[in-house]
Structures are given as structure tokens and as C-alpha cells.
C-alpha positions in Angstrom: -4.7 68.2 -23.8 -3.4 67.7 -19.8 0.1 66.7 -19.4 0.9 63.4 -17.6 3.4 62.4 -15.8 2.6 58.6 -15.7 1.4 55.6 -17.1 -0.5 52.1 -15.9 1.2 48.9 -16.6 -0.4 45.8 -16.8 -0.1 42.3 -18.4 -2.4 39.2 -20.2 -1.6 37.2 -16.8 0.9 36.1 -14.9 4.4 35.1 -15.9 4.2 37.2 -19.1 7.1 39.6 -18.3 5.8 42.7 -16.3 8.4 43.0 -14.0 11.0 42.6 -16.6 9.4 45.0 -18.7 8.8 47.5 -16.3 12.7 47.3 -15.1 13.8 49.0 -19.1 11.0 51.3 -19.0 12.1 53.0 -15.4 15.8 52.7 -17.1 15.1 54.5 -20.6 13.0 56.9 -18.6 16.3 58.1 -16.2 17.8 58.6 -19.6 15.3 61.3 -20.4 13.9 62.7 -16.9 15.5 63.6 -13.8 12.9 62.1 -11.6 12.1 59.3 -12.3 9.1 57.1 -9.7 8.0 53.8 -9.5 4.8 52.9 -7.6 2.8 49.3 -7.3 -0.3 50.3 -5.8 -1.4 46.4 -5.0 1.1 44.2 -3.8 0.4 40.3 -3.6 4.4 39.0 -2.6 5.9 40.9 0.2 8.9 40.8 2.2 10.1 43.4 5.2 12.5 46.1 4.9 14.9 46.5 7.9 13.0 48.9 9.3 10.2 46.7 9.2 7.8 47.6 6.8 5.9 45.2 4.6 6.0 46.3 0.9 6.3 44.6 -2.3 9.2 42.4 -3.8 8.9 44.3 -6.4 9.0 47.5 -4.9 12.4 46.3 -3.1 14.0 45.7 -6.2 13.0 48.9 -8.4 14.0 51.1 -4.9 17.3 49.1 -4.3 18.9 49.1 -8.0 17.8 52.3 -9.1 18.3 54.1 -6.5 14.9 55.4 -6.8 14.2 59.1 -3.5 10.6 58.2 -2.9 10.3 55.8 0.7 9.1 52.0 0.6 5.8 53.3 1.9 4.4 55.7 -0.4 5.9 53.0 -3.6 3.9 50.6 -1.7 0.6 51.5 -0.5 -1.4 48.3 -0.6 -0.6 44.9 0.3 -3.0 41.7 0.0 -1.0 39.3 2.6 -2.7 35.9 3.1 -6.4 36.0 4.6 -6.4 39.6 3.1 -9.6 38.2 0.8 -11.9 37.0 3.4 -11.1 40.4 5.7 -12.1 42.0 2.6 -15.8 40.5 2.1 -16.0 40.1 6.1 -16.4 44.1 5.7 -13.3 44.2 8.2 -11.4 46.3 5.5 -13.5 49.4 4.1 -12.5 49.8 0.1 -12.7 53.8 0.6 -9.9 53.6 3.2 -7.5 51.4 0.2 -8.6 53.9 -2.0 -7.4 56.8 -0.2 -4.2 55.4 0.7 -3.5 54.6 -3.2 -4.3 58.0 -4.4 -2.5 59.9 -1.1 0.5 58.0 -2.2 0.4 58.8 -5.8 -0.4 62.4 -5.1 2.9 62.4 -3.3 4.7 60.6 -5.9 3.6 63.2 -8.5 4.9 65.9 -6.8 8.1 64.7 -6.3 9.1 63.2 -10.1 9.0 63.9 -13.5 7.7 60.8 -14.4 6.3 57.7 -12.8 5.5 53.8 -13.9 2.3 52.6 -12.0 2.8 48.8 -12.3 0.3 46.4 -12.0 -0.5 43.3 -10.2 -0.8 40.3 -13.5 -3.6 40.7 -15.8 -5.9 43.7 -15.8 -8.6 42.1 -14.0 -6.4 41.0 -11.0 -7.6 42.7 -7.6 -11.3 42.5 -8.6 -12.6 40.2 -5.3 -11.8 43.5 -3.6 -13.4 46.1 -6.1 -9.2 47.2 -6.7 -8.4 45.4 -10.2 -6.1 47.0 -12.8 -8.4 48.7 -14.7 -10.1 50.4 -11.7 -7.1 51.7 -10.2 -5.9 53.4 -13.0 -8.9 55.0 -13.8 -8.7 56.3 -10.4 -5.3 57.6 -10.7 -6.8 59.1 -14.5 -3.9 57.3 -16.4 -3.3 55.7 -19.5 -2.1 52.0 -19.7 0.5 50.1 -21.8 -0.1 46.2 -21.5 2.4 43.7 -21.8 1.4 40.4 -24.0 3.0 37.6 -24.3 4.8 37.7 -28.1 2.5 35.3 -30.2 -0.1 36.6 -32.8 -3.5 35.5 -32.7 -3.9 33.6 -28.9 -1.6 36.9 -28.0 -4.4 39.1 -29.3 -7.1 36.8 -28.0 -5.6 37.7 -24.6 -5.1 41.3 -25.3 -8.7 41.8 -26.1 -10.1 40.3 -23.1 -8.2 42.6 -21.0 -9.2 45.3 -23.3 -12.4 44.6 -22.6 -11.9 45.5 -18.6 -10.3 48.8 -19.4 -13.0 49.3 -22.1 -15.5 49.4 -18.5 -13.8 51.3 -17.1 -12.8 54.3 -19.7 -9.4 53.6 -19.3 -7.2 54.5 -22.4 -4.7 51.7 -23.4 -1.6 53.7 -25.0 -0.2 51.1 -26.4 0.8 47.2 -26.3 4.2 45.9 -25.8 5.2 42.1 -26.9 7.5 40.3 -24.6 9.3 37.4 -25.6 8.9 36.7 -28.9 11.1 34.6 -31.2 13.5 35.9 -32.8 13.2 34.2 -36.0 9.0 35.3 -35.9 9.6 38.9 -34.6 9.3 41.0 -38.3 6.8 38.7 -38.9 5.1 39.5 -35.5 5.6 43.2 -35.4 3.8 43.3 -39.1 1.0 41.5 -38.8 0.3 42.3 -34.8 0.5 46.2 -35.8 -2.3 45.2 -38.7 -4.9 43.4 -35.9 -4.0 46.4 -33.0 -5.2 49.2 -36.5 -9.1 48.4 -35.5 -8.6 49.6 -32.1 -6.2 52.5 -33.1 -3.7 50.8 -30.4 0.4 51.7 -31.5 2.5 48.5 -31.1 5.2 50.0 -28.8 7.7 47.8 -28.1 8.4 43.5 -29.6 11.3 42.3 -26.7 12.7 39.3 -27.9 13.2 35.8 -26.2 15.8 35.6 -23.9 17.5 32.0 -22.8 19.3 33.9 -19.7 16.5 36.2 -18.3 14.3 32.3 -18.4 17.5 31.4 -16.2 17.0 31.1 -12.7 19.9 30.6 -10.4 20.7 27.6 -7.7 19.0 30.7 -4.7 15.8 30.7 -6.9 15.6 27.2 -6.7 16.6 26.8 -3.0 13.7 29.1 -2.6 11.4 27.3 -4.5 11.9 24.1 -2.4 12.0 26.0 0.7 15.6 25.1 1.3 19.5 25.8 2.8 22.6 26.4 0.4 24.5 23.6 2.1 27.6 24.9 0.1 28.8 27.2 -2.3 26.6 30.1 -0.6 28.9 32.6 -2.2 27.9 31.5 -5.6 24.5 30.7 -5.0 23.2 33.6 -7.9 25.1 31.2 -10.4 23.3 30.7 -13.6 23.4 27.3 -15.3 23.3 26.6 -19.7 22.1 22.9 -19.2 19.9 21.2 -16.3 20.6 17.0 -16.3 18.6 14.9 -14.1 21.3 11.5 -13.3 20.0 8.5 -13.0 21.6 6.5 -15.4 25.5 4.7 -14.5 28.6 6.7 -13.4 30.2 5.4 -16.8 27.3 7.0 -18.5 27.2 10.6 -16.6 31.0 10.7 -17.1 30.2 11.3 -20.8 27.3 13.8 -20.2 29.6 15.7 -17.8 30.0 19.9 -19.4 30.5 23.2 -17.8 28.0 25.1 -16.8 25.8 22.6 -15.4 23.5 21.9 -12.8 23.0 18.4 -11.6 20.0 16.7 -10.4 20.9 13.2 -8.3 19.6 11.3 -5.4 22.0 12.2 -2.3 22.7 8.6 -2.1 24.8 8.5 -5.6 27.8 9.2 -4.0 29.9 7.9 -7.0 28.2 10.7 -9.0 29.3 13.5 -6.2 32.1 12.2 -6.2 32.6 12.3 -10.4 31.4 16.0 -10.3 34.1 16.6 -7.6 36.9 15.2 -8.9 36.8 16.7 -12.7 35.7 19.6 -10.9 39.7 19.9 -9.7 40.7 18.9 -13.0 39.8 21.8 -14.4 40.5 23.7 -11.7 44.3 22.7 -12.1 44.2 23.1 -15.9 43.5 26.9 -15.0 43.3 28.1 -11.6 41.7 30.7 -12.5 38.8 28.1 -14.1 36.3 25.8 -12.8 33.7 23.7 -13.8 30.7 26.0 -13.1 28.7 23.3 -11.7 25.9 23.4 -9.2 24.0 20.7 -7.7 20.9 19.6 -5.9 20.7 16.5 -4.1 17.4 14.5 -3.7 16.0 11.6 -1.7 15.2 10.2 2.0 18.8 9.6 2.4 20.6 13.3 3.1 24.3 13.9 1.9 27.1 12.8 4.4 29.1 15.2 6.2 31.9 13.8 4.3 30.4 14.6 0.9 29.1 18.1 2.7 32.7 18.7 3.5 33.8 18.4 -0.1 31.7 20.2 -1.8 32.2 23.0 0.7 35.8 22.7 -0.4 35.2 23.2 -3.7 32.6 26.0 -3.1 29.9 24.3 -5.6 26.3 25.7 -5.1 24.4 22.7 -3.5 21.3 22.3 -1.5 19.7 18.8 -0.9 15.7 18.3 -0.7 14.1 14.7 0.4 11.4 15.2 -2.7 12.5 12.8 -5.0 14.3 13.2 -8.5 11.6 12.8 -10.7 9.4 15.3 -8.5 12.1 18.1 -8.0 12.4 17.8 -12.0 8.9 18.5 -12.5 9.3 21.3 -9.9 12.2 23.5 -11.8 10.5 22.4 -15.1 7.4 24.5 -14.0 9.5 26.9 -12.5 9.3 30.7 -13.3 12.3 32.4 -11.1 11.0 36.4 -9.9 13.9 38.7 -10.6 16.1 40.0 -7.6 18.3 43.2 -7.2 21.4 40.7 -6.5 21.1 38.7 -9.7 22.7 42.2 -11.1 23.7 39.8 -14.6 20.1 39.3 -14.8 19.0 42.0 -14.0 21.1 44.3 -16.6 20.2 41.9 -19.3 16.5 42.7 -18.6 17.5 45.8 -18.9 19.3 46.4 -21.9 16.8 43.7 -24.4 13.8 46.3 -23.3 15.8 49.4 -23.5 16.4 48.6 -27.1 13.4 47.0 -28.1 10.9 49.5 -26.8 10.5 52.6 -29.3 10.5 55.4 -26.3 9.3 58.7 -28.5 6.2 57.0 -29.3 6.0 55.7 -26.1 6.0 59.2 -24.3 3.7 60.5 -27.2 1.5 57.6 -26.4 1.2 58.2 -22.4 0.9 62.1 -22.9 4.5 62.4 -21.6 6.8 64.9 -22.9 10.9 64.7 -21.9 12.4 68.1 -21.4 
């Protein structure tokens, strides 16, 4: 059998943890191979580099974190910006040119790497409208696919079956399944029965990654990006994580009994009593231990902006905070349904993701399944 250098990663849906898993896979491969590459053939959420090149956000994360040698344009060959689908359907963008670009970049990376992780976009069928869904791209590149699924049993298997159908249509072999965000108390049971269920297709279970609260815990910078607002204080701590999120619409007396360390407070900017009480507790902790503080953060809401005096006091305390004109309940609803993307600046969460994946994926079995042999 011809030796392969690459494999394709897709997921059963959005927010399943594909990028998180890819971080751990690239890290694990770098411990086994000299040169490891990462390519995202189709990108949607993109940013501009310092050189003015538009690249997928994940490519920026992987290149910066792992100091990968390949140029950005090779790692992110095709971007679907706003309006792309309409332009494609109007025949302004030929499919052949997109295919040629992806193949060219992939071939370039094959020549310079011992192994390559190819990250797809969303579930296996994403991109179908432009005739470049993940299954077709994997078929064009001649690689096997590893599917990341949510860590359940029945519903997860159903989702795998749906995605497998498109892989079958393109004759793309599925090398294995990795389950992500598996509840720790159900992990042994799910490994046992998912392995049995996958036996009908002769597809191995390559990993079972447990759920980790910290990885699902956005920073205040993530929330500021969500609301498209600027941080008004504590910008040096914008990547701070919080153990608790609390909406405060109660009396000051009740709030004082609810204060605890590492808490993100969501309250109207007009509630200066709540803000001042938080500041007071911050300084109390600081006085007791100069190397410590309340580890607080604040999202101030409502039609009334925080006063200049309040902002100045928050800045003195270096408490990360931003203001949004959304009302408190709208803000809370938006926050509770939000899933943050990993960014290189959030190094604690990136390192946590890498460690978790590396410990719970069977790399020997993975390399065997996709046809890569370590040196």
C-alpha cells in the first residue's frame, strides 16, 4: 500500500471541537516527525496577516503557535468571503481554478513535510453549494478522513452515519472516529459501546476526549469580540478566564453575599452601587495579599453608559471590563449560547487543549489507520 503523508479531519457538525482536536494532533505528530504541516483548504472566518494576505483564522493560530514553516498562502489556499456563494453560482468563480489552487498548495506541502493535518470546515457536507464539500476535497487529495463527533452514543452515531454517507458517495475511506467532550462518568461505557457500534463498518475508535470546563470557558476578550465592543479597563487581563458568571439585578445587600473570586459580573452600568462594591472587595483582597486580587471581570449593560469616574476607578483596579448598550438579559442570553474560537493569545486554553487531546488519542493506532508510519 502506498505510504500516505496526510489525513483529513472533519466533524459531524459545528462546535464539536475539530480545531481543538487538530491542535493536539499536530502537537502529537511533531513529537513523532521532524516536519509537520497544517492546511485548511477551504476557509470561511478569515483575517488579514501583516503582509495583507487573507487567511483562515485557524491557519493563523496553527502557524503562530507551532512556528510552522509553510507560507500562509499555502496553508490557506481558498477563502469563502461574504458574497462568495452568489459569485460562484453566477459563474464568476470557476470551480476548476479553486480545485487547481487547493491541489497546488497541497502538493507543495507534501514536498516539504513528513506528515500533514488537513482540517476541513464544519461537517462533511459543508461547501457543497460550491462543489467543494469536505468529502470531495478529501477525494481530490486522495486522503483518508478522520471524523470528530460529539461525545455521546446514539445521537453521535446517527451523526456519524449521516456524514459517512457523503464519504461513501465519494469513495473516501474513514480511517477512524474521535469522540470529543465525553462526560467523564460515561467515558468507559461510551468507549465500550461506540466501539461495538463502529465494528459494523470496520471503523476504529481512535480517541475519546473527556469534557473539560476550562476549554468551554471564554475570556472577556472573546465576549468583547462577540458584542463588538472595546475593553474600557483591564486590557492587559483581557485573556482572563472566570470560574463563575453571574447576572446581578438584585439588591446591594444580596450581592455582597454572592461575591466570590474569579467571577464575571454582568450588571447595568447604572448600578454604580454594585460596581463600587466590587471595586471595594477587589482592594480588600489586594491589601490582604498584594500578589492577589478578586480575579473579577465586568460586563456593563444598558442605555446608560458608565460614568467617567467609574471607568477611571475600574482602570486603577485593572479590572477587565467592557460596556454594551444591550440590556442585561439580552447580554446574558447571548453569552450563554456563545462558543469561543481558540486563539493563540489564549495560551492557557491552547495548552490545555493540546494536553487533553494528546493524552486521549491513540496515536499509534491513528498513524496505522491513516497509513502514516513514524520514523
